[in-house]
C-alpha positions in Angstrom: 55.1 -59.9 -26.5 53.7 -63.3 -25.8 55.4 -66.5 -24.6 53.7 -69.8 -25.5 54.9 -73.1 -24.0 56.4 -75.6 -26.4 54.1 -78.4 -25.4 51.1 -79.2 -23.3 50.1 -82.5 -21.8 46.9 -84.2 -20.7 46.5 -86.5 -17.7 45.3 -90.0 -18.5 41.5 -89.9 -19.2 41.3 -86.1 -19.1 39.8 -84.1 -22.0 41.1 -80.7 -20.9 44.3 -79.2 -19.5 45.7 -75.8 -18.5 48.2 -73.8 -20.6 49.8 -70.6 -19.3 50.2 -67.9 -21.9 52.7 -65.2 -20.6 52.9 -61.6 -21.8 54.9 -58.5 -21.4 55.0 -54.9 -22.8 51.4 -54.8 -23.8 49.9 -51.4 -24.6 46.7 -50.4 -22.8 43.7 -50.0 -25.1 45.2 -52.3 -27.7 43.6 -55.5 -29.1 45.8 -58.4 -30.0 44.8 -61.3 -32.3 46.5 -64.5 -31.2 46.5 -67.8 -33.1 47.6 -70.9 -31.3 48.2 -74.1 -33.3 49.8 -77.6 -32.9 52.9 -77.8 -35.1 52.0 -81.2 -36.4 48.3 -81.1 -36.0 46.2 -83.4 -33.8 43.6 -86.1 -34.5 41.6 -85.3 -31.4 40.1 -81.9 -32.2 40.8 -78.5 -33.8 44.5 -78.0 -34.6 44.2 -74.2 -34.4 42.3 -71.6 -32.5 42.3 -67.8 -32.9 41.2 -65.3 -30.2 41.6 -61.7 -29.2 43.3 -60.3 -26.1 42.4 -56.8 -25.0 44.5 -54.9 -22.4 41.8 -52.5 -21.2 42.3 -48.9 -20.4 42.3 -48.2 -16.7 39.1 -47.0 -15.2 39.8 -43.4 -14.3 38.0 -42.1 -11.2 37.0 -38.5 -11.2 36.7 -36.9 -7.8 34.9 -33.6 -6.9 34.9 -31.7 -3.6 31.6 -31.7 -1.9 32.6 -30.3 1.5 35.6 -28.6 3.1 34.0 -28.4 6.5 33.3 -32.0 7.4 33.8 -33.1 11.0 35.0 -36.6 12.1 34.0 -37.7 15.6 36.9 -40.1 16.3 36.8 -43.0 18.8 39.7 -45.0 17.5 41.4 -44.8 20.9 38.4 -44.8 23.2 39.9 -47.8 25.0 42.7 -45.5 26.0 40.2 -42.9 27.2 40.4 -40.7 24.1 36.7 -40.6 23.3 34.6 -38.4 21.0 37.7 -36.6 19.7 36.5 -34.0 17.2 38.6 -33.3 14.0 37.3 -30.3 12.0 37.6 -28.9 8.5 38.0 -32.2 6.7 37.7 -32.0 2.9 35.4 -34.7 1.5 35.3 -35.7 -2.2 32.8 -37.8 -4.1 33.6 -39.9 -7.2 31.3 -38.6 -10.0 30.1 -41.9 -11.5 30.1 -44.2 -8.4 28.9 -44.3 -4.9 32.2 -43.6 -3.3 33.4 -40.8 -1.0 36.9 -40.2 0.3 38.9 -37.8 2.5 42.6 -37.5 3.3 43.6 -39.3 6.5 43.1 -36.9 9.5 45.4 -39.1 11.5 48.2 -36.8 10.7 51.1 -35.2 12.6 48.7 -32.9 14.5 46.6 -35.9 15.6 49.8 -37.8 16.5 51.0 -34.9 18.6 47.8 -34.9 20.7 47.0 -38.6 20.8 49.7 -40.9 19.6 53.0 -39.3 20.7 54.9 -40.3 17.6 56.5 -38.4 14.7 55.8 -39.3 11.0 58.7 -39.0 8.5 58.6 -35.7 6.5 58.1 -37.6 3.2 55.3 -39.9 4.5 52.2 -39.5 2.3 49.0 -39.8 4.3 46.5 -42.1 2.5 42.9 -41.5 1.5 40.2 -43.2 3.6 37.5 -44.3 1.0 33.9 -44.8 2.0 33.0 -47.4 -0.5 29.3 -48.0 -1.4 30.1 -49.9 -4.6 32.1 -53.0 -3.7 29.2 -54.7 -1.8 26.3 -52.9 -3.2 24.6 -56.1 -4.2 25.1 -58.0 -1.0 24.6 -55.0 1.3 22.7 -52.2 -0.5 23.2 -48.7 0.9 26.0 -49.8 3.2 29.6 -48.4 3.1 32.8 -50.4 3.4 36.3 -49.2 4.3 39.1 -51.3 2.9 42.1 -52.1 5.1 44.1 -48.9 5.1 47.7 -48.3 6.3 47.5 -45.0 8.2 51.2 -44.9 9.0 51.2 -46.3 12.5 50.6 -49.6 14.3 49.6 -50.4 17.8 51.6 -53.0 19.7 49.9 -54.4 22.8 52.0 -53.4 25.8 54.2 -51.0 23.9 51.8 -48.5 22.3 51.9 -46.8 18.9 54.8 -46.6 16.5 55.4 -45.5 12.9 54.8 -48.2 10.3 54.1 -47.3 6.7 52.6 -50.8 5.8 50.6 -51.8 8.8 46.9 -52.0 8.0 45.6 -50.0 10.9 42.1 -49.0 9.8 39.0 -50.4 8.0 35.7 -52.0 8.4 35.4 -55.1 10.5 33.2 -56.8 7.9 35.0 -57.5 4.7 38.5 -57.3 6.3 38.7 -59.5 9.4 37.7 -63.0 10.3 36.7 -65.1 13.2 37.1 -68.8 13.9 34.2 -69.4 11.6 35.9 -67.7 8.6 35.8 -64.2 7.0 33.2 -61.7 8.4 30.8 -61.1 5.5 29.5 -57.6 4.5 26.0 -58.9 5.5 27.1 -59.5 9.1 24.6 -58.2 11.7 27.2 -58.4 14.5 29.7 -56.3 12.6 27.6 -54.1 10.3 29.0 -51.9 7.5 28.5 -48.2 7.8 25.4 -46.3 6.9 24.7 -42.8 5.5 22.0 -40.6 6.8 21.1 -38.3 4.0 18.9 -36.1 6.1 21.8 -34.9 8.2 24.6 -35.9 5.8 26.2 -38.2 8.4 28.2 -41.4 8.0 27.9 -43.8 10.9 30.4 -46.6 10.8 31.0 -48.0 14.2 28.8 -49.6 16.9 30.3 -48.2 20.1 30.4 -51.6 21.6 32.9 -52.6 18.9 35.4 -50.1 20.1 36.3 -52.2 23.2 39.3 -54.4 22.7 38.6 -57.9 21.4 41.9 -59.8 21.1 40.2 -63.0 20.0 38.8 -61.0 17.0 41.8 -58.8 16.3 44.6 -61.3 16.6 45.3 -64.6 14.8 47.0 -67.0 17.3 48.9 -70.2 16.6 50.0 -72.9 19.1 53.5 -72.6 20.5 54.3 -76.2 21.3 57.7 -75.5 23.0 56.0 -73.1 25.4 53.5 -75.5 27.0 54.3 -75.6 30.7 53.2 -76.1 34.3 50.8 -73.4 35.6 50.2 -73.1 39.3 47.2 -71.0 40.4 46.8 -69.5 43.8 43.2 -68.5 43.0 42.2 -72.0 41.7 44.3 -73.8 44.3 45.7 -76.3 41.8 48.2 -76.8 39.0 48.0 -78.0 35.4 49.9 -78.2 32.1 48.9 -75.0 30.2 49.0 -74.4 26.5 50.4 -71.1 25.1 49.6 -69.5 21.7 51.5 -66.7 19.9 49.9 -63.9 17.8 50.9 -63.8 14.2 50.6 -60.0 14.1 52.9 -59.4 17.1 55.5 -62.0 18.1 55.6 -60.6 21.7 51.9 -61.1 22.2 50.8 -64.5 23.7 47.8 -66.0 25.3 47.0 -68.7 27.8 44.2 -70.7 26.1 41.2 -71.5 28.3 43.1 -70.5 31.4 40.3 -70.4 34.0 37.2 -71.1 31.8 37.0 -73.0 28.6 37.3 -70.9 25.4 38.2 -67.8 27.5 41.8 -66.8 26.8 44.1 -64.5 28.9 46.6 -62.4 26.9 50.0 -61.2 28.0 53.0 -59.5 26.4 56.5 -61.0 26.8 59.5 -59.4 25.2 62.4 -61.8 25.7 65.0 -59.4 24.5 63.9 -56.6 26.9 62.9 -59.1 29.6 59.5 -57.3 30.1 56.3 -59.0 31.1 53.0 -57.1 31.0 49.4 -57.7 30.1 46.4 -55.7 28.8 43.8 -54.6 31.3 40.1 -55.3 31.3 40.4 -58.9 30.2 37.3 -61.0 31.0 38.2 -64.2 32.9 35.0 -66.0 32.1 34.2 -66.0 35.8 31.3 -64.1 37.4 30.2 -63.1 40.8 26.5 -62.5 41.5 26.0 -62.1 37.7 28.9 -59.6 37.3 31.8 -60.2 35.0 35.2 -60.7 36.7 38.1 -59.0 34.9 41.8 -59.5 35.4 44.9 -57.3 34.9 48.4 -57.4 36.1 49.4 -55.5 39.2 51.7 -52.8 37.7 55.4 -53.7 38.0 54.9 -56.9 39.9 55.1 -59.5 37.1 58.5 -61.0 36.5 60.5 -63.6 34.5 63.6 -65.2 35.9 66.6 -66.7 34.1 65.0 -70.1 34.1 61.9 -68.8 32.3 59.7 -69.0 35.4 56.9 -66.5 34.9 55.4 -64.9 38.0 52.2 -63.0 37.4 50.7 -60.8 40.1 47.0 -60.7 39.0 44.3 -58.4 40.2 40.8 -59.7 39.8 38.1 -56.9 39.8 34.7 -55.7 38.7 34.2 -52.8 36.2 31.4 -50.5 35.2 29.9 -50.2 31.7 32.6 -47.8 30.7 35.4 -50.2 31.7 36.5 -48.4 34.8 37.5 -50.5 37.8 34.9 -50.2 40.6 36.0 -53.0 43.0 39.0 -55.2 43.4 38.0 -58.7 44.5 41.5 -60.1 45.2 45.1 -60.3 44.2 46.7 -63.6 43.4 50.2 -64.8 42.4 50.1 -67.3 39.5 53.3 -69.0 38.3 54.1 -70.6 34.9 57.1 -72.7 34.0 57.6 -71.9 30.3 58.1 -75.2 28.4 58.6 -77.2 31.5 56.7 -79.7 33.7 56.1 -80.1 37.5 59.4 -82.0 38.0 61.3 -78.9 36.9 60.2 -77.3 40.2 62.5 -79.6 42.1 65.7 -77.9 43.3 68.9 -79.0 41.8 72.1 -79.9 43.7 70.2 -81.1 46.9 71.1 -84.2 48.9 68.7 -86.6 50.5 69.8 -85.3 53.9 68.3 -82.0 53.0 64.9 -83.6 53.0 65.1 -85.6 56.2 62.5 -84.5 58.8 58.8 -84.5 59.6 56.5 -83.7 56.8 52.7 -82.9 56.6 51.4 -84.7 53.5 47.8 -84.3 52.2 46.2 -87.7 51.5 43.2 -87.9 49.1 42.5 -91.6 49.5 43.6 -94.0 52.3 44.5 -93.3 55.9 48.3 -93.0 55.7 51.5 -93.5 53.8 
């Protein structure tokens, strides 16, 4: 049952080391006495040690039904204008000895028919969503945590929902996600865990402000060195070399880092196989006008990529109300990006010097002439 290494070694000057004891075929609930010894003894300490190993019985959870008429007010897709979606007759269970509740995922085929527009395989087993008041009961008393849960679908920016049995779609922000400063702790005031109001028997998990998309929070992006290229902005009236990063969670999702304002990133979807270029709407640009946030989105169907990887974005800059609805378009602008190329790549190939003979108007920034 146990495998012991034939020898162990100590680094020079060290008084301890690590030995790995492997095991297999142990029986739960059984205690094993193990004696380890040096075959030839040792002058440095004890030549033999005996200890007990216990393979414990699994902790069995016992669930009891406490309601068959619970209601879930769902806002999972409020950013797609599916808000306060009521799901009735949910069966809720409580674990008898711990502060845990659970219910079978209501994001089932009926929900998919009305909201997602996808079909789950007939043999897909919908998971339980567990409202966990135990895991962080010391750090965050009376708070409830939801572990990352694979509901059976994933959302791909620019493509929408699709079936995926392993994608962790659901869960608390705190305890599961991280920011640039590290994992979000269960004590986070910005992303609080859920609460239970005993007086009305109501769980409240989400601050409505957290339902709006936050791509910086929800995606992990890494630099894509080969993509750094020349960006020419009509709205800014200048050009620069622009960095691009790619999302680990979705290889077709990218962002321009600090495009118009430092630390404010603009996201877009580019599927090289399909040749499609789109971008999410309601993206803050970091710019304001009279104290109002300026948002950007792509003009539908107007953004393109040519065979030389020249990206042409037709941007719409606009204002939005508190519900995210467009209330005024400020302007449209055409922005171009040379993927992985510099300004010299704009020069036309195959031209002769005679093609450039003529009279030219050249802007001069210092001096009186050329």
